[in-house]
N, C-alpha and C positions, 0 to 999 in steps of 0.2 A: 121740448116745446121751445121755439125761438122766441125772442123779445117781442115781435110784433104779434105772434098769436097769443102770448101770455097777455099783452094789452087788449086785444080784442076780447078774450075771454072775460077779463076783469070788466071792461065796458059792458058786455052783455050782463054780467052777474050784476053790475050796478043799476042797469036800467031795469032790471026785474025786480029788485029788492024793494020791499016797502018799509024796511026798517030805517026810521030816521036815525036811530042810535047807531047803527052800523055805518050810514052815509057819514054822519058826524065823525066816526072814529077814523074812517078812510081819509076825510078831510085833513083831520089833525096829523095823520101820519104824512100825508103829502105836504102839509104846511111845514111840519118839523124837518122833513128832508130838503125842502128847498130853502128854508130860511136858517138852517144849521150852519152854513158857511158865509161868512162875510170876510170879503177881502177889502182892508182898510187901505187908505191912500197912502199910508206908510209902507204897507206890504206891496202895493202896486209900484212904487217908487223903487224898492228893492228888486223887484222882478224885471222892471224896465233896466235898470242898471246892469243886472246879471245878463239880460238879452243882448245889450249893448256891447258888454265884454266878449259874449260868445260870438256874436256876429263880426266883431272885429279881429277874432282869432286870439284875443287875449286870454280866454279861458278855454280848457279842453273840453271834449265831450267824448263819451265812450258808448260803444254798442252795448246790448245787453250781455251779450257773449264776452266782451271784454271785462264788463263788471264782475261776471261769473268767475271769469279766470282770475282776476285779481283778489277775489274773496279766498277762491280754493288756494291761491299762492300765499296767502296770510299777509296781503299788503293792505 
């Protein structure tokens, strides 16, 4: 089942449920998932600096295959 079908199925089940307890549990899960990641201003600054270095060619980037090859090579 793909992501969109899962969403549709969940929406249908939520619309049909009469259990307030279940609805509140689902709400808690959604809240926990969406609020669990906080990007601070300090982290944003670090990411902005890294992006600038990457865009200027100052730092290297690797394809997934290159990363796997380096791991297997023991580097």
